[in-house]
Each structure stands twice: as C-alpha cells, then as structure tokens.
N, C-alpha and C positions, 0 to 999 in steps of 0.2 A: 312332320317337321314342326319343331318348335319355332313358332313365330309370333311377332307382335306388331300391330299396324304403326307406322310412323305418323306422327301428327300432320296437320296440313302445314303448319307453319316450318318444322323440321325438314318436311318434303320440299318446301320452297327453297330453303337452304341448300339441300341438296343438290337440287336441279340448277342452281346458280354457277356452278362450275363452269369455266369457260377457258379458252386457250391463254386469254390474257389474264384473266383474275380467278385463282383457285380459291374456294370458301373454306381456309384454313386460318385458324387462330393460331399465329406463331409467336412462340416465346423464348426470351433466354434467361437463364438463371446463371449467375457467376458465384461461386462458394469461397469461402475463405482458406479453404485447405482441399488437398486432393480428396476427391471422392471415388472409391472402388467402384468398378462395375457390380461386383458381387452384393455389395451393399445397397445399392441402388435397386437392384434386380430384387432382393428380398423385400425391400419397401413397396415395391410396385406390387409384388403379390400379395402383401399382406394389406395393402390400404387401396390401391387403385383398382386392381382385378375384382374386388368385391362388387364395384358398379358393373352391373350387367352390360352397359354399353361398350365397355371396354374389351369384351369378349364377343361382341356380335358383329356379323357383317350385313351389309344392307342389300335386300334382294329387291327388283322391280318388276313388276308385271302389269298388265292393263288395269289392275284394280287399284294401283298404288304401289307404296313403298313400304317394305316390311324389315324389321329388325330379327335376325335370325340367328342363333347361337352356332358359333365357328366351331366345329367339331374337331377340327385339326389346328386350333389355336396354339401357336408357339411364341412365347415371348421372345425369343431369338429375333423374330422378325420385326420386333416392335421396338425393341432396346438396341442400339447399334454403336459400335465405337466410330469417332470421327478421329482424324488428325488435321491440325492446321500447318500449313507451309512454313510458318513462323509461329511457334508456341508462345511468344510474348507479343505477338501483333494484335491489338484490338481490332484494327481494319480487315485482318484475315478473319477474325470472328463474325465480322459485319457481313464479309462477302459469303461465308458459310450460310448465314442465316437467310441472306438474299437469295443464294442459290436454293436451298431447301424450300423457301416460300414460292419458287417458280417450279417445282417437281411435285406432280400429283401424287397421291397417295394410292397404294395397291387396292384397286375396286373389289377384290376377291378376298381382302382380309379386312378386319376392323380398322377403322379410318382413323389411325392415329400413330404417331412414331415419336420416340424420343431419341436423341442423338448426343452421346455422351462424349466430351472431349476431356480426357482424363489429365492431360497436361496442357493448362494454360495459365500462364503467367505463374508458374509455380504451384497453381491450384488447380479446379477443374471448373467446366462450364458445360451447360446443358441446354441444347435447343430444343425445343418441344413443338410439334405439329399435332393439332387437333381439328378435325372437320367441324364446321360450325353447325352441322346438323345433329352432332352429339350434344352440345352445350353453348350456351352464350358466356360472355365474360364474367358475369357475376357468378354464375354456377360453377365455372372453373376455378375461380379465387376460392370457392368452398372446398373443392376438390383439392385445391394445393394445399390449404389449412390441415385437410384431414391426412395429407401425406406427411405433415410434419411430425417432429418427436413428441411435442405437446399436443397434436390432435388427435382425434378420436377416429378409428375406422368405421366406415359406414356399415349400417346395418344389412347384410345381405337380404335381397328380396326374393321370393320364390318367382320364377319365371313362369308366365302363362303359357300354355299350349296353345291358345289362340286369344286373339284380341276381340272384346265386345264389339258389335257391330257398329256402334257410334263413336268408339274410341278415336278415330281419326279426325271427329269433329269436336272434341272435348274442348280444345282451345278456342275454336271458334264461338262454341255457345258460351263460354266463359266470359269471353271478350263482349259478346254482345249483350249478355245480361249485364255486366258491369256498365255498359254505356248507357243503360236505362236508368241508371242512378246518376245524379249530379256530381261532378266534380268541381270543387272550388279550387282557388290559386294554389292550394297544397298538393294538387295533382300533379304538377310540374316540379315538386321539390327534388325529385330525383334526377333532374336534368343539373341541379346545382349540387347535389351531393349524391350521386349515383348509388344511392342505397335507399331512396325513396320508395314508397309503394303506393299502388292504387287503392289497396284496403284503407290505409290511413286517410287518403284523399276522401273516400266514400263515408267515412266516419266523422269527418269534419263538418258535415252540413247536415241540415235537417230540412231541406227544401223539397226532397223527392216527393212527398205527400201533397204539395200544394199545385193548383193548375198553372200558377205563374210560374212555379219552378220547372214543371214539365215543358212549358212553353220556351222557356229560356235554354233548357237544354237541346230541344229540337231545332231552335235557331242557331245555337253555337255549333251543333253537330253540322247542320247544312252549311254554315259559314267555313268550318274547317275542312269538310269535304271539297268545298269550292276552291279552297285557298290551295290544297293538294292537287286537284284536277287543273287549275289553272295557273300554275306557277311558271313566272316567267324565267328565262335563261339568266344565270349569273354572268359576271363579266367575262368576256373571253381573255383567257392569259395563257401563257405557254405552258401551265400546269393543266391544261383541258386540250383533249385530243384523243386519237386513236391510240390505246396503249399496245404495246408489244408483249412479249411473253417472259421477259426477265425483270426481276424486282430488285431492288436496292434499299437496304435499310440504314437506318444511323439512330444513334441515341446521345444524350446530353449527360453532364455531370448534374445529380439532382439539385433542384433549388431549395433551399432550407424551408420547411413548411412554416415554421413558427414565423418567419420573416413575411411571408405571404399572409399569413392571418394578422399579423401587425398591420399591413396596409389595408386589410379589410376591417380592421376595428376602427382605424383612423378614419375611413372613407365611407363607412357605412355600406359595403358591398359584401358579396359572396365571395368565397374562395374560388368557385367556379368563374365568376365574371373576370376575377383578376387574370387567372391562367388563359381564358379565352381571348383577353385582350392582348395577352402576350403572343399567343398563336397568331392572331391578325397581325401584331407588329412585326412578328418575325418573317411572316409571308410578305408583308409589304416591303421590308428590309431587303429579302431576298431578290423580289422582282425588280425594285428600284436599283439594285446592284447589277441586274442584267441590262439596264438601260430603258427599262418600261416605263410609261408613264402611269402611276398608280393613283393620280387624282380620280375620286369618285369612284374607285373600283370597290366591288362587292363580290365576296366568294361564299358561296353557299356550302354548308357541310351539313350532311345528315348525321344527326345525334341519336344513339339509342337511349331509350328511356326504360327503366327497369318497371316492370309491371306485376313483379311478386308482391303477394300481401306479406307484411311484415312477419308475421305468425308462421309462415308456411314452411314445412319443413324441407330441409335441403333436397334437391332432386335435379336431375338433369333435363336438357331440353332448352327451348328458346321461350322466354317470356318478356319480351320487351318489344316497344314499338318504336317508331323513328319520327324525330320532328327535323324540319328544314330550320337551320340557324344560319342566318346570312351574317357574315363578319365585315366589319367596316374597314376593310385593309386599307382604303383611300385616305384614312385620316392619320395624320401624323403627329398630332398632340397625345401623347399617352393618356392623359386625365380625359380628354374629350372622347377618345376611344373607348377607354373603360366606361363611361357612363353611357354611351351608345350601346355598346354590348349589353349592359345591365337594362337598358330600355327595351332592347330587342328580346332579352330572355323574359322581362315583364309581360310583353306582348304574347309570349306563348304560353304564360301560366294560366290555368284555368281552362284549358283547351282540350279538344278531343283528338287532336292531331296523332298521339302516339298510340291510343286504342284503336284508332280507325286504320292506321297502317299495319297494326298488328292483325286485325281482321281483314284486311286487304291481303297480307302475306297468307294468311291461313284459306282463304279461298282460292288464291291463284296457285296454291301448293296442291290444290285438288282439282284444278282446271287443266286443259290441255297445255302442253309444254311450250308451244308457240305463243298462246296468250300470256302466259307469265313472261317469256322473253320481251314479249312487246311493250307489256307495262313497265318493266325493270328499265327497258332502254329509254323510255320516255323519262322516268324519274331520274336516271343517271344523267340525262342531257341537260338536267336543270341545275347540275351539282358539280363541284369540282373535288370534293373529298368526303370521305367518313371519318367522324372524329368520335371518339369515346373516351370518357373518364370513369375509371374503375377505382374504388377506395381499397387499398390493400392494408395488411396489419400494420398497426404501429409498432409492435415488439418484432424483433428479428425472429426468422423462421429457422429452425435447425433440422436438417434431414441426415439421419444416420450420424449424427454428432457433428455434422459441418454446417456452420451458418451460411445462410444465404446473404451474400452481400448486396446484391444487385438484381433487381428482376425488370426485364422490360417485356413488352408485348405488342403485337401489331395485329390490328383487325383487318379483315379481308375487304376488298373493294368489288363491287359487283358491276357487272355490264361495262360501260367503257370508263368509269371512274378511276382516275389514275394515281391517286395519293390518299393514304391513311394516316391519320393521326392520333396517337394514343397517349393518354395521361395517367399515369398512375402513381398512388401515394403509397410509401412505405419507408418505414424506420425513420419517420421525420423528416423526409424528403420527397419532392414531387419530380419524377422521371417523366420526360417527354421522349416519345418515340415516333419516328417517320419512317413510312413505307412509300416509295415512289415507282413508276415505271421508269425504266432507265432510259427509254425513248424521251419521255417528257420531261424528267428531272433526274439526270444521271448523279447528281452530288447532292442528296438529301442532307448530308452534313451540313452544307451551307444555309439550308433553313434551322435546322437544330442549332447552329452555333449563333443564331439570332435570339433565342429565347431569352437568355441570361442577359445580354444587353438592354433588352427591352424591359424586363424586370428591372434591371438597374435604372433606367431612365424613369421608370414611374417612380421608384423610390426616390431619386434625386427631385423630380418634380414635386414630390410630396415634400421634401425638405424644403424647398423654395416658396412653399405656400406662405401667404401673410400670416404673421404669428397671430393676429386677431382671429383668423379661423380655426387656429389650433388650440388656443387658450381655454376654450370652453370644454374641452374633452373630446369624444367622439363627433365627427363632424354630421350635421344632417345633409344626407347627399341631395335632397332637393334643393335646400338652400345654396349648396355648394355649387351644384350645377349652374344654378340661376346667377351667382355671382361670378362665376368664372366665365361662362359661355353665353349668359343671356337667355338660358333656355326656360320657357314656361315651367314653373315647378310641377305642373300637372304632367310633363313628359317624363319626369323621373318617378312619378307616384308608384 
C-alpha cells in the first residue's frame, strides 16, 4: 500500500478533533457572476488535485498516522451543490457556513469538501472546508492563488511507496535546530505581518558564535518555556465556558486598508497593532453592551506565527507556532488601547514562544493521545480565543473567468476555546471574520458590528489630537504615548 508518514505536528492537528470543535479551516468565497459547477470542477482537477494531499485519506495505526492514496477517489464526493432557503440572504449564507463548520468530514475520504451555491444574489458563492492536518492558512492561501486564472499549477510530485524512518520527526528536528540559533526582534515580524519568517530572523543576527549570545539564548528559551507553563487564566467572561456542538459565523464589510495605513503612518504603529486594538475594542463594546463590567478585563488570544523560511518552495502541512497575546479589553480610550497592544506585541518580539509551541505540537503529536488532550486542555483554559491574520492578494482573483469579490475564513478552535477571530486582507480591504459557539455567543454579528465603529473612534481621536503633535509629520510613538498618558518612554520602546 502506498503511504507516507504524517508529521508530528500534522498528527497533533488531526487528533484535536472533538465534538465541540472540529479542526477544519472554513472559508467563504463570493463571486461577481454565476460560476458553473462544470467550470469549477475542471479547475479543481487541473489545479487542486495535483497536490497529493487532496487525493489521500488518513489511516492510523499504533505506529502513528499515514497519508494513503484513495484508490476510489471521486470528485463528486468533494464538490457538492448547495441551495439557500433565500438566495438573496447573506444571513442564510452565514447559517450554511456555521452548519458546515459543525459537521465532520468523512473519515474514509480525503479530508476536504467544497460546497457550491450557484445562485446567491444573482452570482455564486463557495463554502470550503479543509482539515487543518492538510495545511495551515498560509499554505492554503498559496493553494488558492494557484487555482486562480493567473496562477500556476503546482508541479506534481511522485508519491513515495513508504516514508523514510525519520520523516515523522523532520519538523521537530527542524525546529530544535532552529532554536539553537538566536532570534532577534525580527523573529516576531510574522505576528505583525503574517508573512514573516524564521529564516530572516536567523539571518538578522551574528551572535550565535559568541558565548554571551548562547547564554542569552538559553536564558530566553527558559524564560519563554516558563511563561507558557505558568500562564495565568485570562478574565472570566461570557465568552469562556464549555462549548456545545454548533457554530455561528459572521463577517463585516471590509475596512479600507489605505485608511488603516494612514493611521499607522501618523501614529508610528503597525497595521497589526491597529487591527488588534480594534478587535479588543469590539470585544469591549460587545461585553459592555451585555451589561458586563469590563474594567481591567484582559482576554488572551492564541496567535499563529508563520515559521516558514522566506525562500521555501510552497508546500502543504503546518509550519507555524503560537504565541499568547493578551488584549487589553478593559481600556476604553482607543489610543491608550492601541499603544498598550503595541507594548504587548513588543514584549513578544525576540522570543521563542512560537518555535517552542511548534516543537511541543510535534512532540505531543507522537505521544499518547491522552497526553495531548491534557496539554491542550490546559492551554485552552488560559485562553478565550484563537486569532489569526493572513495576508491575501492585493489584486483581484479570478477563477474560471469569475472575479472573487470577497473572501472570508475562520480558524478552528481547539479543546474548550469557543471563539475564533480571523483577519484577511484582500483587494485593498481588511476583512474580519468571527466564529463562535452558539451556546457562548449566539450572535457573533454583534461583535463584528463593533469593528468599524472602533476604527472610526480611532480616526476621530487622531483628528482631535493637538495640532502641534501633528505639525512635524509622523509622530514619535514614544513621545506621543508619554504626552498623552504619562507613560515612561521606555514602555513604548
């Protein structure tokens, strides 16, 4: 039987499925014109099925998990037609996406499925479901681009008849070797720009050959390992609890990316700082609207960090770590909240938490399942959400001659985490998506509806700043924070 050993990290994602949370990346594409099933089927055969993973099933045995060719593969099982009760209802499309996010994929087939709605508001829409063990968000964006009219098909790879003995440990070895090299503050650039890479970070420093450099590395690794092991719980809110089996999704009208960049240039912060501060503000607005006291409230989100080298050829699989980011939901002032987010991001830079988390996933993916569940349950108890930021293409994507007007996606939540927040940039706009458990938050649209007002509050606050602060061009963030809030400049450094 032709088979290939699944990596430890991918095995960990495979085994994270639970009744409450299925490990699927769910996406919605909306086109500008009707898309025929026949045309989409032809594109999938030409561009998607050249990736082995989309023709392989997963088999497990006492030695681990294996990718095995599906000899009875039939595209009819993976490309299905759907109809909405009301073809003009965006709400019905959201309900369909939520229902599909709650339904497991067939375990005896390749772990993906596309659902085509040929009649949606006079155009077409597509709901995609791909198990996380196949690939992470960065890799799937590359797959999406390869499916476009302007994309290039992947080069088919010859399948192995069996995997080398150490192939299941390849990702762990890669990570541990990388951790022997120092990572400076640029190692966390991928948190700000979801396209950063471990390789650039390693190339940015020459300290690896010095004793002081090695001692500093060991100290920071120990510090970050303890930070993960000794995390305190974040604030108890109505968004935490035991999730059920039903998901609800929502999305917003995109924010203009150029307006976001204007704020960044004026305040000396990153795009990610601005977007995360808007997330914190939207959560505060939602909880306060429910009558909750948000003073001092902090919500922790697990944020994926891309660890792929910049020059690595596209391939599927999972190559990212996780860092715990605490959002200052309790801060009402939008500028104060923005600079607090920026400070917390700066504290994460230069650290090893992302590769440590990646190595941990690789280890537990090869350990007994009960051990994996215990570790993930512990980490989930310290967090409220999973949040990811993936850069999409700036230019429109066309598939079979039809332009993709809008792209949304939602990351899965593991263990008892009940909320996922996704940020995707596409065609000059920033799209927010929220997936929640229907028991903990039955109306995630109420959270989504807070993103734009929070960004507008930031714009208004910027417009009301004293003119002398704006006269000299881009603001020094350290001086601005000091003058506005009395914070020592070192906190913003």
